[in-house]
C-alpha positions as CSV (number, residue, x, y, z in Angstrom):
1,X,73.0,14.9,-41.2
2,X,70.7,15.3,-44.2
3,X,71.8,18.0,-46.6
4,X,69.3,20.7,-47.4
5,X,68.4,22.4,-50.6
6,X,66.6,25.7,-51.3
7,X,63.4,25.2,-53.2
8,X,62.3,28.2,-55.3
9,X,62.9,31.8,-54.4
10,X,60.7,32.0,-51.3
11,X,63.2,30.7,-48.8
12,X,61.8,27.2,-48.6
13,X,64.4,24.6,-47.5
14,X,63.9,20.9,-48.0
15,X,66.0,17.8,-47.6
16,X,68.3,17.0,-50.5
17,X,66.6,13.6,-50.7
18,X,62.9,13.3,-50.9
19,X,60.4,10.5,-50.6
20,X,58.1,9.6,-53.4
21,X,54.9,8.2,-51.9
22,X,53.1,6.9,-55.0
23,X,53.7,3.2,-54.3
24,X,52.2,3.5,-50.9
25,X,48.7,3.7,-52.3
26,X,48.8,3.3,-56.0
27,X,50.5,1.7,-59.0
28,X,52.4,-1.2,-57.5
29,X,50.9,-4.4,-56.4
30,X,47.2,-4.9,-55.6
31,X,45.4,-2.7,-53.1
32,X,45.1,-5.8,-50.8
33,X,48.8,-6.3,-50.8
34,X,49.7,-2.8,-49.8
35,X,50.4,-2.4,-46.1
36,X,49.4,0.9,-44.5
37,X,51.3,0.2,-41.3
38,X,54.4,-0.3,-43.3
39,X,53.9,2.8,-45.3
40,X,53.4,4.9,-42.2
41,X,56.5,3.3,-40.6
42,X,58.4,4.2,-43.8
43,X,57.2,7.8,-43.6
44,X,58.1,8.0,-39.9
45,X,61.6,6.6,-40.5
46,X,62.1,9.1,-43.3
47,X,61.3,11.9,-41.0
48,X,63.7,10.4,-38.3
49,X,66.6,10.4,-40.7
50,X,65.9,14.0,-41.9
51,X,63.9,13.5,-45.0
52,X,61.5,16.5,-45.1
53,X,60.3,16.5,-48.7
54,X,57.4,14.2,-49.5
55,X,56.0,13.9,-53.0
56,X,52.4,12.9,-53.7
57,X,49.6,13.6,-56.2
58,X,45.8,13.5,-56.3
59,X,45.9,10.9,-59.0
60,X,47.4,8.3,-56.6
61,X,44.0,7.2,-55.4
62,X,42.5,9.8,-55.9
63,X,43.3,11.4,-52.6
64,X,44.1,8.2,-50.8
65,X,47.8,9.0,-50.8
66,X,47.2,12.5,-49.2
67,X,45.0,10.8,-46.6
68,X,47.7,8.3,-45.8
69,X,50.3,11.0,-45.5
70,X,47.9,13.0,-43.3
71,X,47.5,10.0,-40.9
72,X,51.3,9.5,-40.8
73,X,52.0,13.2,-40.1
74,X,49.3,13.6,-37.4
75,X,51.0,15.7,-34.7
76,X,54.1,16.1,-36.9
77,X,52.8,18.3,-39.8
78,X,55.5,20.9,-39.3
79,X,58.2,18.2,-39.9
80,X,57.5,17.9,-43.7
81,X,57.0,19.8,-46.9
82,X,54.5,18.1,-49.2
83,X,54.8,18.5,-52.9
84,X,52.0,17.6,-55.3
């Protein structure tokens, strides 16, 4: 069972462990070497084990990271909190 943490004062609850998504579309390796299917599988597995806090930023692309997360969360948007 994944532990939860309160985030801020608004009652938002997120998983104690988050997933940083930068390397899925930026910074590491070449664009050709990045594997979108593997990135989406990683995001799905994180959700399965209770990770609800995903970190991304416009600068990782720009916007390509958010688009990838959007594809991964299609039909599951309520399962995650996205920080940017």
